[in-house]
C-alpha positions as CSV (number, residue, x, y, z in Angstrom):
1,X,141.3,98.2,88.1
2,X,142.0,96.0,91.1
3,X,142.6,92.7,91.2
4,X,139.1,91.8,92.0
5,X,137.5,94.3,89.5
6,X,139.8,92.6,87.0
7,X,138.5,89.3,87.6
8,X,135.1,89.7,87.1
9,X,136.1,91.5,84.1
10,X,137.8,88.5,82.6
11,X,135.0,86.3,83.9
12,X,132.3,88.1,81.9
13,X,133.7,88.4,78.5
14,X,132.8,85.5,76.7
15,X,129.4,85.5,78.3
16,X,126.1,86.2,75.8
17,X,124.5,89.1,76.1
18,X,121.2,87.9,77.4
19,X,123.1,86.3,80.8
20,X,126.2,89.0,80.9
21,X,123.3,91.1,83.4
22,X,122.7,87.5,86.3
23,X,126.6,86.5,85.3
24,X,127.8,89.7,86.8
25,X,125.5,90.4,89.5
26,X,126.6,86.6,91.2
27,X,130.1,87.3,89.9
28,X,130.2,90.4,92.3
29,X,127.8,88.9,95.4
30,X,130.9,85.8,95.3
31,X,133.7,88.1,94.8
32,X,132.8,90.6,97.5
33,X,131.6,87.6,99.6
34,X,135.0,85.9,99.4
35,X,137.8,88.9,99.9
36,X,138.2,88.4,103.6
37,X,138.2,91.5,104.0
38,X,136.7,93.1,107.7
39,X,136.8,96.9,107.7
40,X,136.2,96.5,111.7
41,X,139.4,94.3,112.3
42,X,141.2,97.6,110.1
43,X,140.1,100.6,111.8
44,X,142.4,102.1,113.7
45,X,140.6,105.4,115.2
46,X,142.5,107.7,117.7
47,X,139.8,108.4,119.7
48,X,137.4,106.0,119.4
49,X,134.1,107.4,121.4
50,X,131.7,104.1,123.4
51,X,128.5,103.1,122.3
52,X,126.8,105.1,125.2
53,X,128.8,108.2,124.0
54,X,127.4,107.6,120.2
55,X,124.2,106.9,121.3
56,X,124.5,110.3,123.4
57,X,125.9,112.1,120.0
58,X,123.6,110.4,117.4
59,X,120.3,111.7,119.8
60,X,121.7,115.2,120.2
61,X,122.1,115.5,117.0
62,X,118.2,114.8,116.3
63,X,117.7,116.8,119.4
64,X,118.1,120.4,118.7
65,X,115.9,123.4,118.5
66,X,113.6,121.5,116.1
67,X,112.3,119.3,118.7
68,X,110.8,122.8,120.3
69,X,109.4,123.6,116.5
70,X,107.1,120.8,116.6
71,X,104.1,122.3,118.2
72,X,104.6,125.2,115.8
73,X,104.6,121.8,113.1
74,X,101.2,120.7,113.9
75,X,100.1,124.0,113.3
76,X,100.1,123.5,110.6
77,X,98.4,119.9,109.6
78,X,96.2,119.5,112.9
79,X,96.2,116.7,115.5
80,X,95.3,114.1,113.3
81,X,98.0,114.4,110.3
82,X,100.5,116.0,112.8
83,X,100.6,112.2,114.5
84,X,100.6,110.4,111.7
85,X,103.3,112.2,110.1
86,X,105.5,112.4,113.0
87,X,106.0,108.8,113.1
88,X,106.4,108.8,109.3
89,X,109.0,111.0,109.1
90,X,110.4,109.1,112.3
91,X,109.9,105.7,110.4
92,X,111.0,107.5,106.8
93,X,114.4,108.9,107.8
94,X,115.3,106.4,110.5
95,X,115.1,103.4,108.0
96,X,117.6,106.4,105.1
97,X,120.2,106.2,108.0
98,X,120.2,102.6,107.8
99,X,120.0,102.1,104.1
100,X,123.6,104.8,104.0
101,X,125.5,102.7,106.8
102,X,124.9,99.3,105.7
103,X,126.2,100.3,102.2
104,X,129.1,102.5,103.4
105,X,129.9,99.3,105.2
106,X,129.4,97.2,101.8
107,X,131.7,99.3,100.4
108,X,133.9,99.6,102.7
109,X,134.2,95.4,101.8
110,X,134.4,96.3,98.0
111,X,137.0,98.9,98.3
112,X,138.8,97.3,101.1
113,X,139.4,100.2,103.0
114,X,137.9,100.3,107.0
115,X,136.0,103.5,106.7
116,X,134.1,105.9,104.3
117,X,132.9,109.7,105.0
118,X,129.6,110.1,103.9
119,X,131.1,111.4,100.8
120,X,133.2,108.8,100.1
121,X,130.9,106.7,100.5
122,X,128.6,107.9,97.7
123,X,131.7,108.2,95.4
124,X,132.9,104.9,95.7
125,X,129.5,103.3,95.2
126,X,129.3,104.8,91.5
127,X,133.0,103.5,90.9
128,X,132.3,100.0,92.0
129,X,129.0,100.4,90.2
130,X,127.3,99.9,86.9
131,X,130.4,100.7,84.5
132,X,128.1,103.4,83.0
133,X,127.6,105.8,86.0
134,X,131.7,105.1,87.0
135,X,132.2,108.4,85.1
136,X,130.0,110.1,87.3
137,X,131.5,109.5,90.3
138,X,133.9,112.6,91.0
139,X,130.3,114.5,90.3
140,X,127.7,112.4,92.6
141,X,130.8,113.6,95.5
142,X,130.6,117.3,94.3
143,X,126.9,117.2,94.9
144,X,126.9,115.8,98.6
145,X,129.8,118.5,99.3
146,X,127.3,120.5,98.5
147,X,123.9,119.0,100.3
148,X,126.1,119.0,103.1
149,X,127.4,122.8,103.2
150,X,124.0,123.5,102.8
151,X,122.9,121.3,105.4
152,X,125.6,123.3,107.4
153,X,124.8,126.6,106.6
154,X,121.4,126.2,106.7
155,X,121.2,124.7,109.9
156,X,123.5,126.4,112.4
157,X,121.7,129.6,110.8
158,X,118.6,128.1,112.6
159,X,120.2,127.5,115.8
160,X,122.1,131.0,115.5
161,X,118.6,132.3,115.3
162,X,116.9,130.4,117.5
163,X,120.1,131.2,120.3
164,X,119.5,134.7,120.0
165,X,115.7,134.7,120.3
166,X,115.9,133.0,123.5
167,X,118.5,135.5,124.7
168,X,115.7,138.4,123.7
169,X,113.5,136.9,125.4
170,X,115.5,136.6,128.1
171,X,117.4,140.3,128.4
172,X,114.0,142.1,127.6
173,X,112.9,140.7,130.5
174,X,115.8,141.2,132.8
175,X,117.1,144.4,131.3
176,X,113.1,145.8,129.4
177,X,114.3,149.2,129.1
178,X,117.3,148.2,127.2
179,X,116.1,146.0,124.4
180,X,118.0,145.1,121.2
181,X,116.9,143.0,118.1
182,X,117.3,139.5,117.4
183,X,120.2,140.6,114.8
184,X,122.5,142.2,117.6
185,X,122.2,138.8,119.7
186,X,123.6,136.9,116.4
187,X,126.6,139.5,115.8
188,X,127.1,138.9,120.2
189,X,127.0,135.2,119.5
190,X,130.2,135.1,116.7
191,X,133.4,134.9,119.4
192,X,131.8,131.8,121.9
193,X,130.7,129.8,118.6
194,X,133.9,130.5,116.7
195,X,135.4,129.1,120.4
196,X,134.3,125.6,120.8
197,X,134.3,125.2,117.5
198,X,137.8,124.7,117.1
199,X,137.1,121.3,119.4
200,X,138.3,119.1,116.6
201,X,137.9,115.4,118.0
202,X,134.6,113.7,118.5
203,X,136.0,112.1,122.1
204,X,136.0,115.4,123.5
205,X,132.6,116.5,122.6
206,X,130.9,113.3,124.8
207,X,130.7,116.0,127.9
208,X,128.7,118.8,125.6
209,X,126.5,116.4,124.4
210,X,126.0,114.8,127.8
211,X,125.3,118.3,129.0
212,X,123.3,119.3,126.2
213,X,120.8,116.5,126.5
214,X,120.5,116.9,129.8
215,X,119.4,120.1,129.4
216,X,116.9,119.2,126.7
217,X,115.8,116.8,129.2
218,X,114.9,119.3,131.6
219,X,113.4,121.6,129.6
220,X,111.4,119.0,128.1
221,X,110.0,118.6,131.8
222,X,109.1,122.4,132.2
223,X,107.3,122.5,129.0
224,X,105.2,119.1,129.9
225,X,104.8,120.9,133.6
226,X,103.2,124.1,131.7
227,X,101.9,122.3,128.9
228,X,99.5,120.0,131.1
229,X,98.7,122.7,133.7
230,X,95.5,123.6,133.5
231,X,95.5,122.1,129.9
232,X,92.4,123.6,127.5
233,X,89.9,121.8,125.6
234,X,90.2,120.6,121.9
235,X,88.2,124.0,121.3
236,X,91.3,125.7,120.4
237,X,93.3,123.2,117.7
238,X,92.3,121.9,114.4
239,X,91.8,118.4,114.4
240,X,92.8,118.4,110.4
241,X,94.0,121.8,109.0
242,X,94.1,123.0,106.0
243,X,96.1,121.1,103.1
244,X,98.1,123.7,101.8
245,X,100.1,124.0,105.2
246,X,100.3,120.4,105.5
247,X,104.3,120.5,103.6
248,X,105.4,123.3,106.2
249,X,104.7,120.0,109.2
250,X,106.9,117.3,106.6
251,X,109.3,119.9,106.0
252,X,109.8,121.2,110.0
253,X,109.8,117.6,110.8
254,X,112.8,116.7,108.4
255,X,114.5,119.3,109.9
256,X,113.7,118.1,113.2
257,X,115.0,114.7,113.3
258,X,117.8,114.8,110.9
259,X,120.8,113.9,112.1
260,X,122.5,112.1,109.0
261,X,124.6,114.3,108.4
262,X,126.6,113.4,111.4
263,X,125.8,109.7,111.5
264,X,129.0,108.4,109.8
265,X,131.5,110.4,111.8
266,X,129.3,109.2,115.0
267,X,129.8,105.3,112.9
268,X,133.2,105.7,112.2
269,X,135.0,107.0,115.5
270,X,132.5,104.1,117.8
271,X,135.3,101.6,119.9
272,X,132.7,99.0,118.6
273,X,131.1,99.7,115.2
274,X,128.8,96.9,115.8
275,X,126.3,98.3,118.0
276,X,125.5,100.6,115.7
277,X,123.1,98.7,113.4
278,X,120.7,96.0,114.6
279,X,117.8,95.3,116.8
280,X,118.1,96.6,119.6
281,X,121.0,99.3,118.1
282,X,122.1,102.5,119.0
283,X,119.9,103.7,116.2
284,X,116.9,102.3,116.8
285,X,117.1,102.8,120.2
286,X,117.5,106.8,119.1
287,X,115.0,107.3,116.9
288,X,112.4,105.6,118.7
289,X,113.3,107.6,122.0
290,X,114.2,110.7,119.2
291,X,110.2,110.5,117.9
292,X,108.2,110.1,121.2
293,X,110.0,113.1,122.4
294,X,109.0,114.8,118.5
295,X,105.6,113.9,119.1
296,X,104.5,114.3,122.5
297,X,106.1,117.8,122.1
298,X,104.0,118.6,119.3
299,X,100.9,117.4,120.2
300,X,100.7,118.5,123.5
301,X,102.3,122.1,123.1
302,X,99.8,122.7,120.1
303,X,96.9,121.4,123.2
304,X,98.0,123.8,125.1
305,X,98.9,127.1,122.9
306,X,96.6,126.4,119.9
307,X,97.1,128.8,116.8
308,X,99.3,131.7,119.0
309,X,102.0,128.9,119.6
310,X,105.5,130.2,118.4
311,X,108.4,128.7,116.7
312,X,109.3,127.5,119.7
313,X,107.7,126.5,122.1
314,X,110.1,128.1,124.5
315,X,108.7,131.4,123.8
316,X,105.5,130.8,124.9
317,X,106.4,130.4,128.6
318,X,105.7,132.7,130.4
319,X,108.0,135.9,131.3
320,X,108.2,136.5,134.7
321,X,108.2,132.8,136.5
322,X,111.6,131.6,137.8
323,X,111.4,127.8,136.2
324,X,110.0,129.3,132.7
325,X,113.5,131.2,132.7
326,X,115.3,128.6,133.7
327,X,113.8,126.4,130.8
328,X,115.0,129.2,128.7
329,X,118.4,129.8,129.8
330,X,118.8,125.9,129.6
331,X,117.4,125.5,125.9
332,X,120.1,128.0,124.9
333,X,122.4,126.8,126.2
334,X,121.9,123.0,125.0
335,X,121.2,124.4,121.0
336,X,124.8,125.8,121.4
337,X,126.3,122.6,122.1
338,X,124.2,121.1,119.3
339,X,125.4,124.0,116.9
340,X,129.7,122.4,117.3
341,X,128.2,119.1,116.8
342,X,126.6,120.1,113.9
343,X,129.2,121.1,112.6
344,X,131.9,118.8,112.9
345,X,131.1,116.6,109.6
346,X,131.1,119.5,107.7
347,X,134.3,120.8,108.6
348,X,135.7,117.1,108.7
349,X,134.9,117.3,104.8
350,X,136.7,120.5,104.0
351,X,139.4,119.9,106.1
352,X,140.0,116.7,105.0
353,X,140.3,118.1,101.4
354,X,142.3,121.0,102.2
355,X,144.6,119.5,104.4
356,X,146.8,118.5,101.3
357,X,146.8,121.5,99.7
358,X,149.1,123.2,102.8
359,X,152.1,123.0,104.3
360,X,151.9,121.1,107.4
361,X,153.4,124.0,108.8
362,X,150.6,125.4,108.8
363,X,148.0,122.6,109.4
364,X,146.8,123.9,112.5
365,X,146.2,127.8,111.7
366,X,144.2,127.1,108.7
367,X,142.3,124.9,110.6
368,X,141.1,127.7,112.4
369,X,140.8,130.4,110.2
370,X,138.5,127.7,107.8
371,X,136.5,126.9,111.2
372,X,135.8,130.7,112.6
373,X,135.2,131.2,108.0
374,X,132.3,128.6,108.4
375,X,130.9,130.3,111.8
376,X,130.8,133.5,110.7
377,X,128.9,132.7,107.6
378,X,126.3,130.9,109.6
379,X,126.1,134.4,111.5
380,X,125.6,136.4,108.6
381,X,123.1,134.3,107.2
382,X,121.5,134.5,110.2
383,X,121.1,138.1,110.6
384,X,120.1,138.1,107.3
385,X,117.1,136.0,107.7
386,X,116.0,135.8,111.3
387,X,112.7,134.4,110.5
388,X,112.8,131.6,112.5
389,X,110.1,129.8,111.6
390,X,110.2,129.8,108.0
391,X,113.9,129.3,107.7
392,X,113.6,125.8,109.3
393,X,110.2,125.1,106.8
394,X,113.0,126.1,103.9
395,X,116.1,124.7,105.0
396,X,114.3,121.3,106.1
397,X,112.9,120.6,102.4
398,X,115.6,121.6,101.0
399,X,118.7,120.5,102.1
400,X,117.7,118.3,104.8
401,X,115.9,116.4,102.6
402,X,118.0,116.0,100.3
403,X,120.8,114.8,102.7
404,X,118.6,112.1,104.4
405,X,116.3,111.4,101.2
406,X,117.8,111.7,97.9
407,X,121.4,110.5,98.2
408,X,120.7,107.4,100.2
409,X,117.9,106.5,98.5
410,X,120.4,106.6,95.3
411,X,123.3,105.7,96.8
412,X,121.4,102.1,97.7
413,X,120.3,101.8,94.2
414,X,123.0,102.6,92.3
415,X,124.8,99.9,94.6
416,X,122.9,96.9,94.5
417,X,122.0,97.0,90.9
418,X,124.3,94.7,89.7
419,X,124.6,93.2,93.3
420,X,120.7,91.7,93.2
421,X,118.0,94.0,94.0
422,X,116.1,91.4,96.4
423,X,113.2,89.7,95.2
424,X,110.7,91.1,92.8
425,X,113.3,93.8,92.7
426,X,111.6,96.0,95.8
427,X,114.8,97.6,97.0
428,X,114.0,99.6,93.5
429,X,109.9,99.5,94.0
430,X,111.2,100.4,97.3
431,X,113.1,103.6,96.4
432,X,110.8,104.6,93.8
433,X,108.6,105.4,96.9
434,X,111.1,106.8,98.5
435,X,112.0,109.6,95.8
436,X,108.5,110.6,95.0
437,X,108.1,111.3,99.1
438,X,111.3,113.4,98.6
439,X,109.8,115.4,95.6
440,X,106.9,115.8,97.2
441,X,108.7,117.7,100.4
442,X,111.4,119.4,98.2
443,X,108.3,120.9,96.0
444,X,105.3,121.5,98.5
445,X,107.7,123.0,101.1
446,X,109.4,125.2,99.4
447,X,106.5,126.4,98.0
448,X,104.8,126.5,101.0
449,X,107.9,128.7,102.7
450,X,108.6,130.9,100.2
451,X,104.8,132.4,99.9
452,X,104.5,132.8,103.1
453,X,108.2,134.8,103.3
454,X,107.0,136.6,100.3
455,X,103.5,137.1,102.3
456,X,105.3,138.4,105.7
457,X,107.3,141.1,104.0
458,X,105.0,142.8,101.7
């Protein structure tokens, strides 16, 4: 127990029970306010990322294969619920990132450390939270690690399938006499994915993020060209689709927009972390841009192709036109570089927990081995379940919603419990509604995706 906690304890030992809670709250808030510790002043990052670099990283983490899956997501809800749902998911995703980062900074001040990872933030929130919950700090750490691993394996497996499907579409056109399955292309991707995942610092990934974002902008332009050309009327779409498919929209949208596993590494390695939150800020500017792109691609992609739209709208583009083929090549490149960025956070967590147990002489070879094994596992999972659209829905419902919704809400509630939940306990009510939304996404999304998978493989 540090000096601050000891003073808190001694100050309330003889306080009547009826006033203990309020005294603890006031004492903790005053104690943390006056400890004079500024986490930003004590950060010593070896390879700091610029504000613009952080913007590109955060943008890239939210603009992966999910962007091009939005028309298929709109197919599950219809046009009107799809528009409303895109805004709703964008607002909720942004808010959950905000409360995670702001809670992490407050926990840094309370524990007097310069920075905390996602996992460390959750553990320390419980450790410096209500007394009855301190014993669960290690358990919450293991739970977050498991959720992070699930996002890593499930999300990057989707990326592998996405790249492999795009490559198959291209080579089937260029070499129609030599057609191979998606699983074969997944296997071919193993070596290049292993190589690019060996990059260990976010600073050195900035050029790849810029290139990937450029590729996506070009693909976005080409996709708009085709979707706006000869745009059909509203006869081939539904304004409001059957409610039983709405959960697949929510889980797909959450998968698409959630990049929360990259948020803490990006914020922690910024040269000026003060620019991450606020208005305007890296977070707000990025998410407004992201939500707008998702809405445009979803609306007009669905208008163009209707119920015939595939898991990625690029697969609906013409097969023999150079412009369409260029877009398909560029989107494969963009998602390829997204893969290495999404792998950064879980690799950082795994290595930080493994490094103390390994001799320094074997650090380099151990890192290579861990990264290679992780990539191989994602490729194996992609080969095992090569259904792009349904896997996106399932991974989004289980892992991305847990990491992006459940955990930030619980951690903020625990941290604020003795520090004040706001006027009329509005934080508690707000987080209760977010938890309700999480369980709706989890249960309904899993049910819809599994039902579709079972029906498809019968």
